[in-house]
N, CA, C and O atoms as a DFTB+ gen file, in Angstrom:
724 C
 N C O
     1  1     -13.731     -26.563      -6.318
     2  2     -13.761     -25.830      -4.988
     3  2     -12.429     -25.057      -4.791
     4  3     -12.487     -23.903      -4.366
     5  1     -11.311     -25.590      -5.058
     6  2     -10.119     -24.935      -4.867
     7  2      -9.948     -23.655      -5.834
     8  3      -9.398     -22.633      -5.424
     9  1     -10.417     -23.769      -7.046
    10  2     -10.454     -22.630      -7.929
    11  2     -11.303     -21.476      -7.310
    12  3     -10.866     -20.332      -7.184
    13  1     -12.603     -21.885      -6.918
    14  2     -13.415     -20.910      -6.286
    15  2     -12.798     -20.226      -5.055
    16  3     -13.032     -19.039      -4.830
    17  1     -12.031     -20.950      -4.275
    18  2     -11.315     -20.314      -3.174
    19  2     -10.160     -19.312      -3.743
    20  3      -9.992     -18.190      -3.265
    21  1      -9.482     -19.772      -4.679
    22  2      -8.422     -18.933      -5.281
    23  2      -9.038     -17.739      -6.005
    24  3      -8.443     -16.662      -5.973
    25  1     -10.132     -17.860      -6.620
    26  2     -10.853     -16.700      -7.144
    27  2     -11.237     -15.643      -6.012
    28  3     -11.039     -14.434      -6.132
    29  1     -11.765     -16.205      -4.991
    30  2     -12.205     -15.367      -3.840
    31  2     -10.877     -14.735      -3.312
    32  3     -10.860     -13.536      -3.034
    33  1      -9.812     -15.479      -3.173
    34  2      -8.576     -14.842      -2.604
    35  2      -8.033     -13.708      -3.434
    36  3      -7.619     -12.665      -2.930
    37  1      -8.051     -13.960      -4.753
    38  2      -7.593     -12.845      -5.600
    39  2      -8.465     -11.601      -5.486
    40  3      -7.976     -10.473      -5.420
    41  1      -9.750     -11.840      -5.466
    42  2     -10.708     -10.583      -5.412
    43  2     -10.436      -9.945      -4.063
    44  3     -10.426      -8.718      -3.972
    45  1     -10.233     -10.655      -3.100
    46  2      -9.974     -10.161      -1.740
    47  2      -8.690      -9.369      -1.567
    48  3      -8.608      -8.332      -0.908
    49  1      -7.649      -9.984      -2.254
    50  2      -6.391      -9.411      -2.251
    51  2      -6.409      -8.068      -2.955
    52  3      -5.697      -7.139      -2.574
    53  1      -7.312      -7.971      -4.087
    54  2      -7.269      -6.761      -4.761
    55  2      -8.131      -5.744      -4.068
    56  3      -7.916      -4.534      -4.136
    57  1      -9.165      -6.322      -3.364
    58  2     -10.074      -5.295      -2.562
    59  2      -9.059      -4.655      -1.469
    60  3      -8.968      -3.434      -1.339
    61  1      -8.377      -5.480      -0.768
    62  2      -7.553      -4.990       0.314
    63  2      -6.444      -4.002      -0.249
    64  3      -6.201      -2.998       0.419
    65  1      -5.815      -4.201      -1.330
    66  2      -4.850      -3.430      -1.840
    67  2      -5.393      -2.045      -2.268
    68  3      -4.813      -0.983      -2.042
    69  1      -6.644      -2.191      -2.952
    70  2      -7.298      -0.925      -3.357
    71  2      -7.718      -0.163      -2.103
    72  3      -7.759       1.066      -2.162
    73  1      -8.001      -0.736      -1.082
    74  2      -8.449      -0.116       0.181
    75  2      -7.326       0.588       0.837
    76  3      -7.513       1.686       1.361
    77  1      -6.065      -0.040       0.834
    78  2      -4.979       0.575       1.435
    79  2      -4.509       1.850       0.551
    80  3      -4.028       2.851       1.081
    81  1      -4.673       1.734      -0.688
    82  2      -4.369       2.859      -1.658
    83  2      -5.347       4.082      -1.373
    84  3      -4.930       5.239      -1.337
    85  1      -6.532       3.776      -1.195
    86  2      -7.535       4.762      -0.823
    87  2      -7.210       5.397       0.600
    88  3      -7.253       6.615       0.773
    89  1      -6.924       4.615       1.474
    90  2      -6.524       5.135       2.745
    91  2      -5.335       6.140       2.717
    92  3      -5.390       7.239       3.269
    93  1      -4.271       5.683       2.039
    94  2      -3.230       6.497       1.808
    95  2      -3.440       7.796       1.192
    96  3      -2.884       8.826       1.573
    97  1      -4.288       7.709       0.196
    98  2      -4.630       8.904      -0.678
    99  2      -5.564       9.854       0.230
   100  3      -5.419      11.075       0.188
   101  1      -6.421       9.309       0.960
   102  2      -7.239      10.131       1.930
   103  2      -6.418      10.912       2.836
   104  3      -6.675      12.102       3.019
   105  1      -5.288      10.237       3.514
   106  2      -4.422      10.906       4.292
   107  2      -3.589      11.912       3.589
   108  3      -3.459      13.029       4.088
   109  1      -3.029      11.609       2.493
   110  2      -2.179      12.499       1.690
   111  2      -2.819      13.732       1.219
   112  3      -2.216      14.804       1.166
   113  1      -4.138      13.562       0.853
   114  2      -4.914      14.649       0.290
   115  2      -5.179      15.749       1.353
   116  3      -5.567      16.864       1.005
   117  1      -4.967      15.424       2.653
   118  2      -5.078      16.460       3.668
   119  2      -3.840      17.229       4.054
   120  3      -3.850      18.134       4.888
   121  1      -2.749      16.807       3.385
   122  2      -1.465      17.393       3.777
   123  2      -1.209      18.654       2.867
   124  3      -1.621      18.780       1.713
   125  1      -0.490      19.531       3.548
   126  2      -0.031      20.691       2.680
   127  2       1.268      20.186       1.906
   128  3       1.806      19.146       2.285
   129  1       1.720      20.819       0.954
   130  2       2.847      20.373       0.073
   131  2       4.149      20.178       0.952
   132  3       4.906      19.247       0.677
   133  1       4.427      21.028       1.996
   134  2       5.621      20.912       2.658
   135  2       5.531      19.773       3.759
   136  3       6.508      19.268       4.312
   137  1       4.236      19.460       3.981
   138  2       4.144      18.281       5.111
   139  2       4.650      16.982       4.582
   140  3       4.970      16.072       5.346
   141  1       4.728      16.881       3.253
   142  2       5.156      15.560       2.649
   143  2       6.534      15.346       2.968
   144  3       6.974      14.202       2.855
   145  1       7.297      16.291       3.357
   146  2       8.734      16.275       3.543
   147  2       9.178      16.254       5.055
   148  3      10.371      16.110       5.323
   149  1       8.271      16.390       6.005
   150  2       8.474      16.558       7.383
   151  2       8.752      15.165       8.039
   152  3       7.995      14.228       7.785
   153  1       9.716      15.024       8.793
   154  2       9.756      13.818       9.656
   155  2       9.814      14.143      11.101
   156  3      10.437      15.153      11.429
   157  1       9.236      13.404      12.015
   158  2       9.139      13.634      13.349
   159  2      10.477      13.743      14.117
   160  3      10.605      14.480      15.095
   161  1      11.431      12.997      13.641
   162  2      12.826      13.069      14.167
   163  2      13.866      12.468      13.235
   164  3      13.439      11.901      12.229
   165  1      15.009      12.514      13.415
   166  2      16.105      12.038      12.418
   167  2      15.987      10.647      12.033
   168  3      16.418      10.274      10.942
   169  1      15.388       9.787      12.914
   170  2      15.308       8.311      12.591
   171  2      13.984       7.980      11.916
   172  3      13.815       6.854      11.448
   173  1      12.926       9.023      11.836
   174  2      11.676       8.766      11.226
   175  2      11.726       9.052       9.736
   176  3      12.633       9.734       9.260
   177  1      10.819       8.565       9.050
   178  2      10.595       8.739       7.644
   179  2       9.502       9.773       7.284
   180  3       8.442       9.738       7.910
   181  1       9.678      10.598       6.410
   182  2       8.639      11.471       5.905
   183  2       7.595      10.707       5.001
   184  3       7.860       9.596       4.541
   185  1       6.466      11.312       4.780
   186  2       5.502      10.753       3.818
   187  2       6.153      10.536       2.453
   188  3       5.985       9.480       1.843
   189  1       6.941      11.595       1.947
   190  2       7.698      11.394       0.733
   191  2       8.532      10.123       0.730
   192  3       8.502       9.341      -0.220
   193  1       9.220       9.950       1.730
   194  2      10.167       8.851       1.802
   195  2       9.379       7.453       1.849
   196  3       9.740       6.495       1.165
   197  1       8.399       7.416       2.614
   198  2       7.497       6.237       2.741
   199  2       7.015       5.962       1.337
   200  3       7.125       4.819       0.892
   201  1       6.497       6.911       0.621
   202  2       5.911       6.744      -0.762
   203  2       6.976       6.242      -1.661
   204  3       6.760       5.287      -2.407
   205  1       8.156       6.871      -1.615
   206  2       9.265       6.446      -2.535
   207  2       9.733       4.971      -2.206
   208  3      10.044       4.222      -3.132
   209  1       9.782       4.566      -0.930
   210  2      10.029       3.204      -0.576
   211  2       8.908       2.229      -1.107
   212  3       9.168       1.186      -1.708
   213  1       7.677       2.661      -0.833
   214  2       6.605       1.729      -1.197
   215  2       6.682       1.650      -2.797
   216  3       6.617       0.543      -3.332
   217  1       6.811       2.734      -3.512
   218  2       6.761       2.587      -5.015
   219  2       8.004       1.688      -5.411
   220  3       7.848       0.805      -6.255
   221  1       9.115       1.878      -4.873
   222  2      10.255       1.041      -5.286
   223  2      10.071      -0.433      -5.045
   224  3      10.439      -1.280      -5.858
   225  1       9.462      -0.722      -3.847
   226  2       9.031      -2.107      -3.494
   227  2       7.969      -2.592      -4.471
   228  3       8.101      -3.699      -4.993
   229  1       6.978      -1.858      -4.729
   230  2       5.899      -2.218      -5.653
   231  2       6.367      -2.576      -7.045
   232  3       5.971      -3.572      -7.650
   233  1       7.240      -1.694      -7.514
   234  2       7.700      -1.988      -8.914
   235  2       8.644      -3.184      -8.809
   236  3       8.676      -3.942      -9.778
   237  1       9.377      -3.431      -7.807
   238  2      10.338      -4.615      -7.834
   239  2       9.497      -5.942      -7.595
   240  3       9.811      -6.979      -8.178
   241  1       8.538      -5.887      -6.816
   242  2       7.822      -7.167      -6.451
   243  2       6.862      -7.513      -7.445
   244  3       6.664      -8.712      -7.639
   245  1       6.190      -6.611      -8.154
   246  2       5.086      -6.825      -8.961
   247  2       5.321      -6.715     -10.418
   248  3       4.442      -7.065     -11.206
   249  1       6.501      -6.232     -10.836
   250  2       6.900      -6.278     -12.238
   251  2       7.226      -7.697     -12.623
   252  3       8.002      -8.318     -11.897
   253  1       6.739      -8.249     -13.644
   254  2       6.990      -9.659     -13.957
   255  2       6.953     -10.590     -12.798
   256  3       7.876     -11.375     -12.582
   257  1       5.855     -10.504     -12.027
   258  2       5.667     -11.243     -10.747
   259  2       5.866     -12.749     -10.958
   260  3       6.492     -13.429     -10.146
   261  1       5.352     -13.217     -11.999
   262  2       5.398     -14.686     -12.068
   263  2       6.725     -15.283     -12.746
   264  3       6.992     -16.484     -12.767
   265  1       7.498     -14.286     -13.285
   266  2       8.649     -14.815     -14.060
   267  2      10.040     -14.304     -13.633
   268  3      11.032     -14.749     -14.210
   269  1      10.156     -13.417     -12.677
   270  2      11.345     -12.894     -12.160
   271  2      11.338     -12.676     -10.738
   272  3      10.278     -12.478     -10.145
   273  1      12.537     -12.702     -10.107
   274  2      12.670     -12.598      -8.653
   275  2      12.149     -11.197      -8.341
   276  3      12.409     -10.187      -8.996
   277  1      11.370     -11.271      -7.242
   278  2      10.677     -10.005      -6.698
   279  2      11.627      -8.908      -6.157
   280  3      11.193      -7.823      -5.769
   281  1      12.991      -9.247      -6.147
   282  2      13.995      -8.212      -5.817
   283  2      14.698      -8.077      -7.099
   284  3      15.552      -8.889      -7.454
   285  1      14.343      -7.046      -7.804
   286  2      14.962      -6.740      -9.139
   287  2      16.284      -6.224      -9.012
   288  3      16.544      -5.485      -8.062
   289  1      17.295      -6.575      -9.996
   290  2      18.668      -6.253      -9.771
   291  2      18.906      -4.714      -9.893
   292  3      19.926      -4.168      -9.473
   293  1      17.875      -4.065     -10.504
   294  2      18.080      -2.547     -10.744
   295  2      17.404      -1.750      -9.522
   296  3      17.270      -0.528      -9.568
   297  1      17.021      -2.465      -8.513
   298  2      16.368      -1.756      -7.328
   299  2      17.500      -1.435      -6.447
   300  3      18.304      -2.316      -6.142
   301  1      17.614      -0.216      -6.016
   302  2      18.473       0.248      -5.065
   303  2      17.719       0.732      -3.814
   304  3      17.459       1.925      -3.653
   305  1      17.385      -0.192      -2.960
   306  2      16.483       0.022      -1.824
   307  2      17.021       1.225      -0.934
   308  3      16.214       2.079      -0.566
   309  1      18.202       1.306      -0.621
   310  2      18.714       2.428       0.273
   311  2      18.446       3.799      -0.339
   312  3      18.331       4.778       0.398
   313  1      18.351       3.893      -1.572
   314  2      18.035       5.197      -2.296
   315  2      16.589       5.559      -2.084
   316  3      16.257       6.743      -2.148
   317  1      15.668       4.570      -1.822
   318  2      14.359       4.790      -1.551
   319  2      14.152       5.639      -0.217
   320  3      13.036       6.084       0.051
   321  1      15.134       5.832       0.527
   322  2      14.983       6.558       1.764
   323  2      15.706       7.816       1.755
   324  3      16.125       8.338       2.789
   325  1      15.866       8.339       0.517
   326  2      16.532       9.679       0.230
   327  2      15.645      10.475      -0.694
   328  3      15.287       9.958      -1.753
   329  1      15.280      11.646      -0.385
   330  2      14.724      12.568      -1.292
   331  2      15.525      13.791      -1.245
   332  3      16.179      14.072      -0.241
   333  1      15.501      14.612      -2.404
   334  2      16.209      15.735      -2.415
   335  2      15.391      17.041      -2.120
   336  3      14.169      16.961      -1.994
   337  1      15.979      18.121      -2.020
   338  2      15.247      19.291      -1.691
   339  2      14.455      19.802      -2.984
   340  3      13.611      20.694      -2.892
   341  1      14.743      19.251      -4.063
   342  2      14.043      19.604      -5.303
   343  2      12.803      18.644      -5.522
   344  3      12.016      18.917      -6.428
   345  1      12.613      17.600      -4.777
   346  2      11.511      16.732      -4.912
   347  2      10.128      17.499      -4.571
   348  3      10.021      18.244      -3.597
   349  1       9.181      17.258      -5.398
   350  2       7.983      17.967      -5.257
   351  2       6.853      17.041      -4.796
   352  3       7.077      15.831      -4.778
   353  1       5.666      17.508      -4.425
   354  2       4.578      16.703      -4.083
   355  2       4.084      15.922      -5.374
   356  3       3.787      14.728      -5.344
   357  1       4.027      16.697      -6.484
   358  2       3.565      15.993      -7.667
   359  2       4.506      14.808      -8.077
   360  3       4.012      13.843      -8.661
   361  1       5.911      14.850      -7.775
   362  2       6.752      13.810      -8.003
   363  2       6.411      12.660      -7.077
   364  3       6.410      11.501      -7.491
   365  1       6.128      12.973      -5.848
   366  2       5.758      11.867      -4.852
   367  2       4.463      11.262      -5.294
   368  3       4.297      10.046      -5.209
   369  1       3.591      12.014      -5.735
   370  2       2.255      11.435      -6.217
   371  2       2.411      10.513      -7.518
   372  3       1.764       9.482      -7.703
   373  1       3.289      10.998      -8.316
   374  2       3.619      10.155      -9.538
   375  2       4.219       8.805      -9.137
   376  3       3.879       7.758      -9.688
   377  1       5.151       8.873      -8.127
   378  2       5.766       7.632      -7.674
   379  2       4.609       6.664      -7.106
   380  3       4.564       5.475      -7.421
   381  1       3.701       7.257      -6.265
   382  2       2.547       6.512      -5.770
   383  2       1.748       5.885      -6.853
   384  3       1.491       4.681      -6.815
   385  1       1.337       6.668      -7.836
   386  2       0.569       6.022      -8.860
   387  2       1.242       5.056      -9.744
   388  3       0.592       4.105     -10.179
   389  1       2.438       5.203     -10.039
   390  2       3.207       4.239     -10.795
   391  2       3.416       2.931      -9.923
   392  3       3.344       1.849     -10.505
   393  1       3.665       2.967      -8.596
   394  2       3.742       1.870      -7.915
   395  2       2.475       1.088      -7.778
   396  3       2.466      -0.138      -7.890
   397  1       1.389       1.809      -7.531
   398  2       0.055       1.030      -7.483
   399  2      -0.411       0.515      -8.810
   400  3      -1.161      -0.460      -8.848
   401  1       0.011       1.141      -9.943
   402  2      -0.190       0.599     -11.211
   403  2       0.465      -0.717     -11.447
   404  3      -0.129      -1.589     -12.080
   405  1       1.731      -0.914     -10.940
   406  2       2.308      -2.212     -11.053
   407  2       1.589      -3.282     -10.206
   408  3       1.387      -4.432     -10.597
   409  1       1.236      -2.805      -9.045
   410  2       0.514      -3.848      -8.171
   411  2      -0.731      -4.312      -8.678
   412  3      -0.954      -5.519      -8.763
   413  1      -1.665      -3.341      -9.065
   414  2      -2.932      -3.596      -9.431
   415  2      -2.989      -4.338     -10.881
   416  3      -3.843      -5.187     -11.136
   417  1      -1.965      -3.917     -11.823
   418  2      -1.994      -4.583     -13.043
   419  2      -1.637      -6.074     -12.826
   420  3      -2.246      -6.958     -13.429
   421  1      -0.629      -6.337     -11.948
   422  2      -0.224      -7.694     -11.735
   423  2      -1.321      -8.539     -11.056
   424  3      -1.604      -9.675     -11.437
   425  1      -1.865      -7.968     -10.118
   426  2      -2.980      -8.713      -9.495
   427  2      -4.132      -9.123     -10.319
   428  3      -4.625     -10.251     -10.334
   429  1      -4.565      -7.961     -11.096
   430  2      -5.680      -8.137     -11.936
   431  2      -5.416      -9.251     -13.060
   432  3      -6.356      -9.857     -13.574
   433  1      -4.150      -9.469     -13.390
   434  2      -3.745     -10.424     -14.415
   435  2      -3.708     -11.894     -14.021
   436  3      -3.732     -12.812     -14.842
   437  1      -3.645     -12.057     -12.608
   438  2      -3.503     -13.376     -12.067
   439  2      -4.751     -14.174     -12.260
   440  3      -5.846     -13.613     -12.217
   441  1      -4.635     -15.482     -12.476
   442  2      -5.682     -16.416     -12.628
   443  2      -5.669     -17.241     -11.471
   444  3      -4.617     -17.377     -10.847
   445  1      -6.865     -17.889     -11.061
   446  2      -6.953     -18.699      -9.877
   447  2      -5.831     -19.825      -9.889
   448  3      -5.274     -20.145      -8.838
   449  1      -5.532     -20.385     -11.040
   450  2      -4.470     -21.415     -10.944
   451  2      -3.050     -20.826     -10.643
   452  3      -2.137     -21.610     -10.383
   453  1      -2.831     -19.488     -10.669
   454  2      -1.591     -18.895     -10.397
   455  2      -1.353     -18.776      -8.833
   456  3      -0.218     -18.625      -8.381
   457  1      -2.475     -18.851      -8.035
   458  2      -2.293     -18.661      -6.648
   459  2      -1.233     -19.569      -5.814
   460  3      -0.577     -19.153      -4.859
   461  1      -1.190     -20.782      -6.306
   462  2      -0.263     -21.719      -5.748
   463  2       1.058     -21.854      -6.491
   464  3       1.865     -22.712      -6.133
   465  1       1.309     -21.040      -7.512
   466  2       2.579     -21.053      -8.254
   467  2       3.618     -20.566      -7.373
   468  3       3.339     -19.825      -6.431
   469  1       4.763     -20.925      -7.615
   470  2       6.054     -20.583      -6.820
   471  2       6.624     -19.281      -7.551
   472  3       6.768     -19.240      -8.772
   473  1       6.917     -18.288      -6.749
   474  2       7.780     -17.186      -7.149
   475  2       8.810     -16.971      -6.171
   476  3       8.787     -17.575      -5.099
   477  1       9.757     -16.112      -6.483
   478  2      10.809     -15.891      -5.468
   479  2      10.974     -14.429      -5.155
   480  3      10.749     -13.548      -5.985
   481  1      11.381     -14.205      -3.914
   482  2      11.772     -12.838      -3.412
   483  2      13.073     -12.950      -2.772
   484  3      13.156     -13.579      -1.717
   485  1      14.082     -12.419      -3.284
   486  2      15.513     -12.435      -2.821
   487  2      15.873     -13.879      -2.944
   488  3      16.650     -14.333      -2.103
   489  1      15.424     -14.636      -3.853
   490  2      15.777     -16.029      -3.968
   491  2      15.141     -16.993      -3.180
   492  3      15.398     -18.190      -3.305
   493  1      14.212     -16.494      -2.260
   494  2      13.405     -17.276      -1.284
   495  2      12.118     -17.681      -1.973
   496  3      11.426     -16.779      -2.443
   497  1      11.706     -18.984      -2.088
   498  2      10.414     -19.396      -2.733
   499  2       9.239     -18.978      -1.821
   500  3       9.304     -19.039      -0.593
   501  1       8.248     -18.585      -2.456
   502  2       6.891     -18.252      -1.927
   503  2       5.859     -18.612      -2.911
   504  3       6.118     -18.506      -4.110
   505  1       4.654     -19.050      -2.490
   506  2       3.617     -19.172      -3.329
   507  2       3.069     -17.698      -3.619
   508  3       3.342     -16.755      -2.876
   509  1       2.342     -17.588      -4.661
   510  2       1.848     -16.306      -4.986
   511  2       1.025     -15.765      -3.876
   512  3       1.046     -14.559      -3.631
   513  1       0.271     -16.633      -3.164
   514  2      -0.574     -16.311      -2.168
   515  2       0.383     -15.730      -1.003
   516  3       0.133     -14.670      -0.430
   517  1       1.414     -16.470      -0.736
   518  2       2.331     -15.980       0.436
   519  2       2.907     -14.625       0.020
   520  3       2.908     -13.703       0.836
   521  1       3.387     -14.467      -1.191
   522  2       4.058     -13.294      -1.643
   523  2       3.085     -12.099      -1.573
   524  3       3.431     -11.003      -1.133
   525  1       1.715     -12.403      -2.079
   526  2       0.761     -11.254      -2.062
   527  2       0.515     -10.871      -0.480
   528  3       0.516      -9.697      -0.110
   529  1       0.323     -11.883       0.342
   530  2       0.011     -11.586       1.760
   531  2       1.189     -10.711       2.264
   532  3       0.985      -9.651       2.856
   533  1       2.369     -11.171       2.020
   534  2       3.541     -10.468       2.550
   535  2       3.404      -8.949       2.204
   536  3       3.547      -8.075       3.059
   537  1       3.112      -8.691       0.874
   538  2       3.042      -7.331       0.415
   539  2       1.897      -6.535       0.983
   540  3       2.003      -5.343       1.271
   541  1       0.700      -7.304       1.145
   542  2      -0.507      -6.560       1.779
   543  2       0.010      -6.109       3.180
   544  3      -0.169      -4.949       3.552
   545  1       0.645      -7.020       3.950
   546  2       0.994      -6.542       5.312
   547  2       2.044      -5.366       5.230
   548  3       1.906      -4.367       5.936
   549  1       3.049      -5.505       4.391
   550  2       4.036      -4.502       4.235
   551  2       3.391      -3.150       3.930
   552  3       3.681      -2.156       4.596
   553  1       2.495      -3.116       2.896
   554  2       1.862      -1.861       2.510
   555  2       1.116      -1.368       3.530
   556  3       1.193      -0.172       3.814
   557  1       0.286      -2.233       4.222
   558  2      -0.598      -1.688       5.345
   559  2       0.241      -1.108       6.409
   560  3      -0.174      -0.095       6.973
   561  1       1.395      -1.637       6.761
   562  2       2.165      -1.055       7.757
   563  2       2.658       0.444       7.415
   564  3       2.533       1.376       8.209
   565  1       3.224       0.554       6.153
   566  2       3.717       1.926       5.848
   567  2       2.527       2.842       5.631
   568  3       2.633       4.022       5.965
   569  1       1.406       2.391       5.099
   570  2       0.283       3.281       4.864
   571  2      -0.294       3.780       6.226
   572  3      -0.751       4.915       6.361
   573  1      -0.240       2.821       7.259
   574  2      -0.444       3.241       8.615
   575  2       0.445       4.317       9.127
   576  3      -0.014       5.189       9.866
   577  1       1.761       4.298       8.753
   578  2       2.712       5.351       9.171
   579  2       2.314       6.645       8.461
   580  3       2.362       7.712       9.073
   581  1       1.933       6.579       7.215
   582  2       1.400       7.759       6.427
   583  2       0.208       8.357       7.118
   584  3       0.146       9.568       7.333
   585  1      -0.663       7.584       7.439
   586  2      -1.868       8.106       8.135
   587  2      -1.542       8.662       9.541
   588  3      -2.089       9.693       9.932
   589  1      -0.734       8.046      10.235
   590  2      -0.347       8.578      11.509
   591  2       0.444       9.851      11.374
   592  3       0.261      10.718      12.228
   593  1       1.339      10.073      10.358
   594  2       1.989      11.236      10.257
   595  2       1.057      12.441       9.711
   596  3       1.182      13.611      10.071
   597  1       0.165      11.995       8.846
   598  2      -0.812      13.087       8.387
   599  2      -1.718      13.495       9.415
   600  3      -2.044      14.681       9.457
   601  1      -2.209      12.617      10.318
   602  2      -3.034      12.874      11.391
   603  2      -2.224      13.777      12.319
   604  3      -2.766      14.786      12.770
   605  1      -1.015      13.493      12.621
   606  2      -0.252      14.228      13.563
   607  2      -0.039      15.706      12.962
   608  3      -0.229      16.712      13.644
   609  1       0.341      15.735      11.727
   610  2       0.656      17.027      11.069
   611  2      -0.565      17.972      11.063
   612  3      -0.468      19.146      11.421
   613  1      -1.772      17.385      10.620
   614  2      -2.953      18.189      10.523
   615  2      -3.659      18.404      11.856
   616  3      -4.450      19.336      12.000
   617  1      -3.371      17.536      12.840
   618  2      -3.933      17.758      14.139
   619  2      -5.428      18.185      14.099
   620  3      -6.241      17.427      13.572
   621  1      -5.793      19.284      14.597
   622  2      -7.292      19.685      14.718
   623  2      -7.870      19.842      13.354
   624  3      -9.098      19.893      13.287
   625  1      -7.194      19.925      12.288
   626  2      -7.813      20.006      11.034
   627  2      -7.967      18.648      10.289
   628  3      -8.430      18.589       9.150
   629  1      -7.579      17.628      10.952
   630  2      -7.605      16.240      10.460
   631  2      -9.050      15.847      10.290
   632  3      -9.892      16.069      11.159
   633  1      -9.312      15.255       9.141
   634  2     -10.741      14.649       8.776
   635  2     -10.559      13.274       8.831
   636  3      -9.786      12.761       8.021
   637  1     -11.243      12.466       9.794
   638  2     -11.134      11.100       9.824
   639  2     -11.407      10.420       8.611
   640  3     -12.165      10.909       7.773
   641  1     -10.764       9.169       8.435
   642  2     -10.795       8.466       7.249
   643  2     -11.797       7.258       7.455
   644  3     -12.159       6.569       6.501
   645  1     -12.214       7.046       8.713
   646  2     -12.976       5.893       9.045
   647  2     -14.141       6.502       9.908
   648  3     -14.538       7.640       9.656
   649  1     -14.705       5.741      10.944
   650  2     -15.617       6.148      11.843
   651  2     -15.086       7.244      12.760
   652  3     -14.068       6.962      13.392
   653  1     -15.585       8.369      12.916
   654  2     -15.053       9.430      13.785
   655  2     -15.074       8.984      15.317
   656  3     -15.938       8.217      15.743
   657  1     -14.135       9.479      16.056
   658  2     -14.036       9.147      17.447
   659  2     -15.364       9.538      18.062
   660  3     -15.936      10.578      17.735
   661  1     -15.872       8.647      19.002
   662  2     -17.140       8.896      19.649
   663  2     -18.381       8.805      18.901
   664  3     -19.442       9.235      19.353
   665  1     -18.262       8.225      17.705
   666  2     -19.419       8.061      16.730
   667  2     -19.723       6.582      16.396
   668  3     -20.508       6.309      15.489
   669  1     -19.112       5.640      17.117
   670  2     -19.308       4.199      16.790
   671  2     -20.682       3.783      17.003
   672  3     -21.213       3.022      16.194
   673  1     -21.354       4.250      18.105
   674  2     -22.750       3.770      18.380
   675  2     -23.718       4.439      17.272
   676  3     -24.602       3.767      16.742
   677  1     -23.520       5.699      16.972
   678  2     -24.229       6.333      15.939
   679  2     -24.191       5.618      14.605
   680  3     -25.187       5.395      13.916
   681  1     -22.831       5.248      14.280
   682  2     -22.546       4.526      13.016
   683  2     -23.307       3.058      12.826
   684  3     -23.754       2.626      11.763
   685  1     -23.342       2.420      14.079
   686  2     -24.006       1.131      13.992
   687  2     -25.546       1.318      13.776
   688  3     -26.184       0.376      13.306
   689  1     -26.132       2.418      14.076
   690  2     -27.540       2.654      13.940
   691  2     -27.784       2.973      12.427
   692  3     -28.863       2.666      11.919
   693  1     -26.814       3.575      11.708
   694  2     -27.002       3.963      10.333
   695  2     -26.775       2.747       9.439
   696  3     -27.583       2.443       8.561
   697  1     -25.610       2.027       9.691
   698  2     -25.335       0.926       8.740
   699  2     -26.318      -0.189       8.824
   700  3     -26.652      -0.667       9.908
   701  1     -26.816      -0.633       7.598
   702  2     -27.696      -1.716       7.672
   703  2     -27.021      -3.031       8.021
   704  3     -25.933      -3.351       7.542
   705  1     -27.710      -3.782       8.874
   706  2     -27.168      -5.116       9.292
   707  2     -27.250      -6.080       8.148
   708  3     -28.297      -6.238       7.519
   709  1     -26.060      -6.772       7.861
   710  2     -26.021      -7.714       6.816
   711  2     -25.796      -9.144       7.348
   712  3     -25.188      -9.340       8.401
   713  1     -26.269     -10.070       6.641
   714  2     -26.140     -11.496       7.090
   715  2     -24.746     -11.877       6.742
   716  3     -24.159     -11.266       5.850
   717  1     -24.176     -12.856       7.395
   718  2     -22.838     -13.269       7.209
   719  2     -22.729     -14.073       5.863
   720  3     -23.648     -14.824       5.535
   721  1     -21.686     -13.929       5.136
   722  2     -21.608     -14.672       3.832
   723  2     -21.507     -16.214       3.894
   724  3     -21.440     -16.871       2.856
């Protein structure tokens, strides 16, 4: 029974991570190249900075997940919040893909018996389940910021990524009702 639950957990974690990736990509696809580098104010992050930070975190946390600390000695987190004027959209999207490749490869390699193994992040012990949940929440928060920025920047040209405003009742009529699992 525990293995079945662990299998289900790993499938769900992968589903959520892939969903967050799609949401971010749907938002970024609507941006013009220069939109990637706009911040709402001096204390805000641009989409490019958010992606650079996510990619750095993803590489650090998910490279050698089971065997090394999730805060790699070659990670310089503060630099993740800096981009140069020479940074391009293509470079930002490369960071995005490389980060997600680390996450998804690590998750796909996990076995049910790994879910309760202990890993460390900054020397602090976590089960794989706890470490994964921590990252799902972290990525969801930053991808929410990306969606917010994209929606703000595209304004009336924004194409919703979920159910359009005012269309919930219409959506309920179209979507087939399913029984609970």
